[in-house]
N, C-alpha and C positions, 0 to 999 in steps of 0.2 A: 504494500500500500504506500502511496505517496504521502509524505508528511505535509501537513498544513503549514504554510509559511507563517512566520511571525507577523509579517505585514498584513496578511489576509486576516489572521486571527484578531489583530489589533483593530483593523477596520470594522470587522463584524461586531466586536465588542462595543466600539464607539457608536455604531448604528443602533444596537440594542439599547445601550445606555441612553442615547438621545431620545429614542422612542418612549422608553419607560419613564424617564425623568419628566419628559414633556407631558405624558399622560397623567402623572402624579400632580403636576402643577395645574393641569386642566381640571382635574377632579376637584382640587381645592378651590379654584377660581369659579367653578360652575356648580358648587355643592348645592345651593338652593334649587337650581333647576333639576339636578339629578334626584334629589330627595322627593321633589314634587312629581317627577316623571315616574319614579318607582313606586311611591307610596300613595298616589291618588289616582282617581279616575280622570283622565284628560278631558272627557266630555263635561264633567262637573267643575274641574279646576282650571279650565283654559285661561281665564283672566289672570290667575296667578302664574301660570306657565308662561304667558306672554311677558309679564313683568320680569320673571326669572330669566327668560331667554335674553331679554335686553341687557340685564345685569351680567350675563355670561359673555357678552360680546367682547369686552376688554381681554378676557382670557384667551379668546380665539385670536385676536390680533397679536397678543403677546406670544402665542405659540407660533404664529407666522414669523414673528421677529426671531424666534429661536432658530427656525430653519434658515432664515436669511443670514443671521450672524454666524451660524455654524459653518456655512459654506464659504463665507468671505473673511471672517476674522478668527474662527476657531473658538469663539467664546463658549463656555460651558452652558448647558441647557438651563440650569437654575439661574445663573447670573443673566443669561440672555432673556429669560422669561421676565425676570424682575425689571430689567432695563426696558424691555418692550412694553410691559404693563405701564410703567411710569411714563413712557414717552407717548403712549397712544390712548390711555384709558378715557380721557375726556371725549375725544373724537369717536372712539369705538362705542362708548356709551350712547352718544348722540345717534350714531348709525344704527345701533341695536334698537334704541327706542323708536326711531323713525320707521325702521323696517317692521318692528312688531306692531306699531299703530296702524300702518298701512295694511299689513296682512290681516289684522283683526277686522278693520273696516271692510276690506274686500271680501273676506270669507263670510262675514255676517251678511253682507249684501247677497252673496251667492246663496246662502241658506234661505234668506227672505224671498228671493226672486225665483228660486228653483221651481216652484209650483205655479208660478204666474204665467200669463200668456206671453209676456215678453222674455221669459226666462230662456227660451230656446236660442234667442239671439244674444241676450245680454250676458248670461252665465258663462259661455265660453270666453267672452272678452274679459270678464272679471277674473276668470281662472288664469288666463294668459298674463294679465297684469299682476296677479299674485306670484306667478312663477318668475316674472321679470323683477318684481320687487325683491324676492328672495335672492335671486342671482346678483342683482345690483348691490344688495347689502353685503353679500359675501365678497364680491370683488372690491367693494369699498374698504373692507377690512384688510384685504391683501394690499391695497394701495397705500393705506396709512402705515402699514408695517414696513413697506418699502420706502415711503417718503413721509415720515411723521409730521413734517412742517408744511405739507401740502394744504392748500385751502379746501375747505369742505365742499364748496360748490364745484371746484375743479375735480375733486375726487368723485363726487356723485355723477357729474356729467360724463366723465371718462368711463365710469363703471356702467352706466346705462348705455351709452353709445357703443362701446366696444363689446359689452355683453350681448347686445343685439347683433352687431356686425359679425362677431365671431360666435354665432349661436351654437355651432357644433362643439366648441370648447366649453361653452356655458352648459350645454346639455351633459357633457361628460362630468363636470363638477356636480351637477344636480343629481346625476345617477349615483355618483360616489356617496353623496350625502344621504340619498334614499337608502342605499345598501347599509350604511352605518346606522341609520335610524331603525331599520328592520332588524339588524343584529342586536341593537340595544333592547328592542322590544322582547327579544327571545332570550338573550344572555347578557343582561346589563353589566355584569362584572367584567366579562371579557371585552365588551364593547367600550366601556369606560376606561378600563385599565390597560388594555393592550392595543386595540385597533383604532382608537380615537386619534392618536397621534399620526398613525399611518394614513388614515383617511384625510386628515387635515393637511398632511404633507402633500398628498396628491392634489388636493384642492388648491393649496398654495402654489405649487409648481404650475398647475394648469392656469390658475388665475394670473400668475406672474407673466406667463407667456401671452395670455390674452391682453394684458396691459402693456406689453413691451413697447408698442409704438409711442407711448407717452411717458415711460419711465426714464429717468436720467441714469447716468452711469452709477453702478452700485456704490453705496456709501454707508458705512456702519452707523447705527444709532449711537448718538453721543450722550454722555451723562448730563 
């Protein structure tokens, strides 16, 4: 048998450590959302879930910062997460809150109009807007992780325009997110502790490629 090289073993260990450490930080940052999702009926607790999802947004942008910093500066995941959280939490919270509010309004309208005469025409449009809102919110979190000093209106505009223009990449990210949600519904411990960081890494890499036309040269987050 061929021996595994030290370099390969070290790289594999770094990847596993990066994923597990990021997942741990994500669990801590998203604890209210996880507890509500596991311990309550989403049909009854959806208003609280919407609030908790908005509060979890800074943790997601911090995780995206971990991936960016690891590739460019080699900063460890815990330090990178804290730096990313500190640099992006205000904008991430605004993005999370705006996304949650729009989704609630759109989905409530879908439910209210689904049985009406105009529902056949209006409901598909509302559902499409809901998907676009979710995709733009996720791309916006990627954008502020890449450029924490970017203006919010520029972030949102780029996320909407490029999310639509590069719809095939947006669809991939949404499918990854859907698979992660389905996994969480069946095995929450594995989804939260193991696969969450992998799913977010794929969404980050895909979103970064989507936003590439408007991103500047890579630059680490500063203290």
